C-alpha positions in Angstrom: 27.2 -56.2 56.3 23.8 -57.2 54.9 22.0 -57.2 51.6 18.9 -55.1 51.2 16.3 -55.7 48.5 14.6 -52.6 47.3 11.3 -53.8 45.8 9.3 -51.8 43.3 6.5 -50.2 45.3 2.9 -49.7 44.3 3.2 -46.4 42.3 -0.3 -46.0 41.1 -3.8 -47.4 41.4 -4.3 -50.3 39.1 -0.7 -50.5 38.0 0.7 -54.0 37.9 4.1 -53.3 36.3 6.3 -50.4 35.2 9.0 -50.0 32.6 12.6 -49.1 33.3 13.3 -45.9 31.3 16.6 -44.9 33.0 19.2 -46.1 35.5 21.0 -43.6 37.5 23.3 -46.1 39.2 25.5 -49.0 38.1 26.6 -52.2 39.8 29.5 -51.5 42.1 28.6 -47.9 42.7 27.8 -46.5 46.1 24.4 -45.1 46.6 23.2 -42.9 49.4 19.8 -42.9 51.1 17.2 -40.9 49.1 19.5 -40.9 46.1 17.7 -41.4 42.8 18.4 -44.9 41.4 15.9 -45.3 38.5 13.1 -43.8 36.5 10.1 -46.0 36.1 7.2 -45.4 33.6 3.6 -46.5 34.0 0.7 -45.9 31.6 0.2 -42.5 33.3 3.5 -41.0 34.4 7.2 -41.4 34.9 8.1 -41.9 38.6 11.6 -41.4 40.1 12.7 -44.2 42.4 14.9 -43.3 45.4 17.0 -45.7 47.5 15.7 -46.2 51.0 19.2 -47.1 52.3 22.9 -46.4 51.8 25.3 -48.9 50.5 26.9 -50.5 47.3 24.7 -51.6 44.4 25.3 -55.3 43.7 22.4 -56.2 41.4 19.9 -54.4 39.1 16.6 -55.7 37.9 17.1 -55.4 34.2 18.0 -53.2 31.3 16.3 -50.0 30.0 13.1 -51.0 28.4 12.4 -54.0 30.6 9.2 -54.4 32.6 9.3 -54.9 36.4 6.2 -56.1 38.3 5.0 -54.3 41.4 6.6 -56.0 44.4 9.5 -57.5 42.4 13.1 -56.8 43.3 14.4 -53.6 41.6 17.8 -53.1 43.2 19.9 -55.1 45.6 22.1 -53.0 47.9 24.9 -54.2 50.2 24.5 -52.1 53.2 27.2 -51.0 55.7 25.1 -52.4 58.6 22.1 -54.5 59.2 18.8 -53.0 58.1 15.3 -53.9 58.9 14.6 -55.8 55.7 14.7 -59.3 54.4 17.9 -60.7 53.0 18.0 -60.0 49.3 17.2 -62.9 47.1 19.1 -63.0 43.8 17.3 -61.3 41.0 18.2 -64.2 38.9 19.7 -67.7 39.4 23.1 -67.8 41.1 26.0 -68.1 38.8 29.7 -68.3 39.7 31.6 -65.1 39.2 34.1 -66.8 36.9 33.3 -69.7 34.6 35.8 -72.0 33.2 35.8 -73.0 29.5 34.2 -76.3 28.8 36.8 -79.0 28.0 37.3 -79.6 24.3 36.2 -83.0 23.0 38.7 -85.4 21.4 37.4 -84.5 17.9 37.9 -80.8 18.6 41.5 -81.4 19.8 42.2 -83.4 16.6 40.9 -80.5 14.5 43.0 -78.0 16.4 46.1 -80.2 16.0 45.5 -80.5 12.3 45.1 -76.7 12.0 48.4 -76.1 13.9 50.2 -78.5 11.6 48.9 -76.7 8.5 49.5 -73.2 9.9 52.8 -73.1 11.8 53.5 -69.9 13.7 49.9 -69.1 14.5 48.9 -68.9 18.1 45.4 -69.7 19.1 44.2 -67.6 22.1 40.8 -68.8 23.3 39.0 -67.0 26.1 36.0 -68.7 27.7 32.6 -67.1 27.4 31.2 -66.2 30.8 27.9 -65.1 31.9 27.3 -63.0 35.0 24.2 -61.3 36.4 22.1 -59.4 33.9 23.4 -56.1 35.4 27.1 -56.7 34.6 27.5 -59.0 31.7 31.2 -60.2 31.3 33.0 -59.8 28.1 33.8 -63.0 26.2 35.2 -63.9 22.9 38.1 -65.4 21.0 41.0 -63.9 19.1 43.5 -65.2 16.5 46.9 -63.4 16.2 49.2 -64.2 13.3 52.9 -64.5 14.2 55.1 -62.1 12.1 53.6 -60.2 9.2 51.9 -63.1 7.5 48.6 -64.7 8.2 46.1 -67.0 6.5 43.6 -65.0 4.3 40.5 -66.4 6.1 40.4 -65.7 9.8 39.9 -68.6 12.2 36.9 -68.4 14.5 37.4 -69.8 18.0 35.1 -70.4 20.9 34.9 -72.3 24.1 34.6 -75.5 22.1 37.8 -74.9 20.1 38.5 -73.6 16.6 36.0 -74.0 13.8 37.5 -74.9 10.5 35.9 -75.3 7.0 37.8 -78.1 5.3 36.4 -77.2 1.9 38.8 -76.8 -1.1 37.9 -73.1 -1.6 38.7 -72.2 2.0 42.0 -74.1 1.8 43.0 -72.1 -1.3 42.2 -68.9 0.4 44.3 -69.8 3.4 47.3 -70.1 1.1 47.1 -66.4 0.0 49.9 -64.5 1.8 49.8 -60.8 2.4 50.8 -58.4 5.2 48.3 -57.1 7.7 48.4 -53.6 6.1 47.6 -55.0 2.6 44.8 -57.1 4.1 43.3 -54.1 5.9 43.5 -52.0 2.8 41.9 -54.7 0.7 39.1 -55.1 3.2 38.4 -51.4 3.2 38.1 -51.5 -0.6 36.0 -54.7 -0.6 38.6 -56.6 -2.6 39.0 -60.4 -2.4 42.7 -61.1 -2.1 42.2 -64.5 -3.7 41.4 -62.7 -7.0 44.7 -60.9 -7.1 47.7 -62.3 -8.9 51.0 -61.7 -6.9 54.3 -61.0 -8.6 56.2 -62.7 -5.9 55.5 -65.1 -3.0 53.0 -62.8 -1.4 50.5 -60.0 -2.4 52.0 -56.6 -2.0 50.6 -53.0 -2.3 51.9 -52.8 -5.8 49.9 -55.9 -6.7 46.8 -54.4 -5.2 47.4 -51.1 -7.1 47.7 -53.0 -10.4 44.4 -54.8 -9.6 42.7 -51.5 -8.9 44.0 -50.0 -12.1 43.0 -52.9 -14.4 40.3 -54.7 -12.3 37.5 -52.8 -14.1 37.9 -55.2 -17.0 36.9 -58.0 -14.5 33.8 -56.1 -13.4 35.4 -54.5 -10.3 34.9 -50.9 -9.5 36.6 -49.2 -6.5 34.0 -47.9 -4.1 33.5 -44.2 -3.8 33.6 -42.4 -0.5 30.1 -42.0 1.0 28.7 -39.2 2.9 26.0 -41.4 4.4 25.7 -41.5 8.2 26.3 -44.8 10.0 23.2 -46.8 10.7 21.8 -46.3 14.2 19.7 -48.8 16.2 17.5 -47.1 18.8 15.5 -49.2 21.2 11.8 -48.1 21.4 11.3 -47.6 25.1 9.5 -45.3 27.6 7.4 -42.5 26.2 8.1 -43.5 22.6 6.9 -47.0 23.2 3.7 -45.7 24.9 3.0 -43.4 21.9 3.6 -46.3 19.5 1.3 -48.6 21.3 -1.5 -46.0 21.8 -1.4 -44.8 18.2 -1.4 -48.4 16.8 -4.3 -49.3 19.0 -6.2 -46.2 17.9 -5.7 -46.9 14.2 -6.6 -50.6 14.6 -9.8 -50.0 16.6 -11.2 -46.7 15.3 -12.5 -46.1 11.8 -11.2 -42.6 11.3 -12.6 -39.9 9.0 -11.3 -36.4 8.7 -13.1 -33.2 7.7 -11.2 -30.0 6.8 -12.6 -26.6 6.2 -11.2 -23.1 5.6 -11.8 -20.3 8.2 -11.2 -16.6 7.8 -9.4 -15.6 11.0 -8.6 -12.0 10.0 -10.8 -10.4 12.6 -9.8 -13.0 15.2 -6.1 -12.2 14.7 -6.8 -8.4 14.9 -8.6 -8.9 18.2 -5.8 -11.1 19.5 -3.3 -8.4 18.7 -5.4 -5.8 20.6 -5.7 -8.1 23.6 -2.0 -8.7 23.7 -1.2 -5.0 23.4 -3.3 -4.4 26.6 -2.6 -7.6 28.5 -0.5 -6.1 31.3 1.1 -8.8 33.4 -1.0 -11.6 31.9 0.5 -14.2 29.5 0.7 -13.5 25.8 -2.3 -14.9 23.9 -1.8 -17.4 21.1 -4.6 -18.7 18.9 -5.1 -21.8 21.1 -6.9 -20.3 24.1 -9.3 -18.4 21.8 -9.9 -21.6 19.9 -10.6 -23.5 23.1 -13.2 -20.8 24.2 -14.9 -21.3 20.8 -14.9 -25.1 21.2 -16.4 -24.9 24.7 -19.2 -22.6 23.4 -19.9 -24.9 20.5 -19.8 -28.3 22.2 -23.2 -28.1 24.1 -25.0 -28.4 20.7 -22.8 -31.4 19.7 -22.4 -33.6 22.8 -21.5 -36.6 20.6 -18.1 -35.1 20.1 -17.2 -34.5 23.7 -17.4 -38.2 24.5 -15.5 -41.4 25.4 -16.3 -44.7 23.8 -15.8 -47.9 25.8 -16.0 -50.3 22.8 -15.6 -53.4 25.0 -18.6 -52.5 27.1 -20.4 -50.9 24.1 -21.1 -47.7 26.0 -20.6 -44.1 24.8 -20.3 -41.6 27.7 -21.2 -38.0 26.6 -19.5 -35.7 29.1 -21.0 -32.4 30.4 -17.6 -30.9 31.3 -14.9 -30.3 28.7 -11.7 -31.9 29.9 -9.6 -30.8 26.9 -6.4 -32.6 26.0 -3.6 -30.5 24.7 -1.1 -32.4 22.5 2.4 -31.1 23.5 5.7 -32.0 21.9 8.5 -32.8 24.3 12.0 -34.3 24.0 10.6 -37.7 25.0 7.8 -37.5 22.4 4.2 -36.4 22.3 2.4 -35.9 25.6 -1.2 -34.9 26.2 -1.8 -33.0 29.4 -5.4 -32.2 30.2 -7.0 -28.8 30.9 -9.8 -29.7 33.5 -13.2 -28.0 33.1 -12.0 -25.8 30.2 -15.6 -24.5 29.8 -15.3 -22.7 33.2 -12.1 -20.7 32.3 -11.8 -17.4 30.5 -9.3 -16.8 27.8 -6.6 -15.5 30.2 -7.0 -18.4 32.6 -6.7 -20.8 29.7 -3.5 -19.1 28.5 -2.0 -19.4 31.9 -2.9 -23.1 32.3 -1.6 -23.9 28.8 1.8 -22.4 29.7 1.9 -24.2 33.0 1.0 -27.6 31.6 3.4 -27.3 28.6 6.3 -26.4 30.9 5.5 -29.3 33.2 5.2 -31.7 30.3 8.6 -30.7 28.9 10.2 -31.0 32.3 8.5 -34.4 32.9 6.8 -33.1 36.0 3.1 -33.7 35.1 1.1 -35.4 37.8 -0.8 -38.5 36.8 -4.1 -36.6 37.3 -3.0 -34.1 34.7 -2.5 -36.7 32.0 -5.7 -38.8 31.8 -9.4 -38.5 31.6 -9.6 -36.2 28.6 -12.9 -35.9 26.7 -11.6 -34.1 23.6 -8.2 -33.2 22.3 -6.7 -30.3 20.3 -3.4 -30.8 18.5 -1.6 -28.0 16.8 1.8 -27.8 15.0 1.8 -24.0 15.5 3.7 -22.2 12.6 4.5 -25.7 11.1 0.8 -26.4 10.8 0.8 -27.1 7.0 -2.1 -26.9 4.7 -4.1 -29.7 6.4 -3.6 -32.5 8.9 -5.4 -35.8 9.6 -4.8 -36.2 13.3 -5.1 -39.6 15.0 -7.8 -39.8 17.7 -6.6 -40.1 21.3 -8.5 -43.3 22.3 -11.0 -43.7 23.9 -12.0 -40.2 22.9 -14.0 -39.9 19.7 -12.7 -36.7 18.2 -9.6 -34.6 17.8 -9.3 -31.0 16.4 -6.3 -29.7 14.5 -5.8 -26.1 13.6 -3.4 -25.5 10.8 -1.1 -22.7 9.7 -2.5 -19.2 9.1 -1.7 -17.8 5.7 -2.5 -14.6 4.0 -4.3 -14.8 0.6 -6.5 -12.6 -1.5 -10.2 -13.3 -1.3 -13.3 -11.9 -2.9 -15.6 -9.8 -0.6 -18.5 -9.0 -2.9 -16.9 -7.5 -6.0 -13.7 -6.5 -4.2 -10.5 -8.4 -3.7 -9.1 -8.0 -0.1 -6.3 -9.5 1.9 -7.4 -12.1 4.4 -5.8 -14.4 7.0 -7.0 -17.9 6.4 -6.6 -21.1 8.4 -7.7 -24.6 7.6 -9.3 -26.5 10.5 -9.2 -30.3 10.6 -11.3 -32.6 12.7 -10.9 -36.4 12.9 -13.8 -38.4 14.3 -14.6 -42.0 15.3 -17.1 -43.0 12.6 -18.7 -45.6 14.9 -20.0 -42.7 17.1 -19.9 -39.5 15.0 -21.4 -39.1 11.6 -19.9 -36.9 8.8 -22.8 -34.6 9.0 -22.2 -34.0 12.7 -18.5 -33.2 12.2 -19.2 -30.8 9.3 -22.0 -29.1 11.3 -19.8 -28.7 14.3 -17.0 -27.0 12.3 -19.6 -24.7 10.7 -20.9 -23.7 14.1 -17.3 -23.2 15.3 -16.6 -21.0 12.3 -19.2 -18.5 13.5 -17.3 -17.9 16.7 -13.9 -17.7 15.0 -15.0 -15.4 12.2 -17.1 -13.2 14.5 -14.7 -13.2 17.6 -16.7 -10.7 19.6 -19.2 -13.6 20.3 -16.4 -15.3 22.3 -17.0 -12.8 25.0 -20.8 -12.7 24.8 -22.9 -14.7 27.2 
């Protein structure tokens, strides 16, 4: 048998490390050749790692959320036969499988003997803390078990160095409080300090605790009420959630945002969309988004400063001729922004088809790296949850992001008449280092012309 080291391969140009977002194997489990062992996330995509050999997993490179450098050991596998690979180095320094407890000092022994003399009938069970490899940490700890139904009121903490005692007078008095484990457990649940209860006999009983609960209000005690609150939950920020956090924080730190919002009458646009859907045949159903993208692509040539990327380190703004439009998509892992390449060359039906394809790939975590980067402008929409107005955060290094909001029906004046209209607020956030407020407002007004007169969307 031999040990094979599966090193993290080069999984993308310019990538120096990747984050562990999921393990699909554990130490001690058997893995077969080509079986998925881990999911690794880079800045651009999540990549599935498959084992090149069969055998038993003996070591893993870390925990979920850890970073692994390209070329570093990811998994060590004990193979059934020799394989053409170097012998696996340990992923961390060698340690014995079982560690013995460090011997107690003379002072610790003296303290322990003193405790035993003061507390007869209590057995000290000390287990040694042990450390194994990072992939299978051993359990360690210490327990104190009282003999019979009585125990000191303050628990004794033990470790590899022996029991820790607090010789203070207050702790000594607490140790003299006698109560059964059931009474102690009930008092702990109620948050009652047993040393505050006066016992009728030689120990505190349930009747003594009941009397304290009945009359303890005069001493400032109030029994806690049952709470419907959920337990606290600690969630490690890893994978896509961490990428989003880092990108959004960097965007807000580096970019002076401003947001412009205007109201647009989309009554005619919605009527045309209904007619197109009624005659779409086998083509995908149109939402507002592909129509909005067509309008954006027709408006952008007059406002090239919005279809741009700003390299603030080099001090260069690149105004792009093609519209590579990012489409913010909500997934179970968080917000993903797949990119529609050359959106200006696609008609409304082609855009609708591409939107569906990219959204499904994003939710299934099947986007290719080339489908996730290089955007020049982003649209973000919450659909029917769109709200009155949004202030979207720019997808750095782009300089603008457009956010359509919810469509609502309201009465408006048309001349001297009041008519029903479908209205939508449109938000645009811009990088004020590159885009002026006048430019953003002028762009939205030009965009309004296409959305309020939708026949222009199909005119050359």
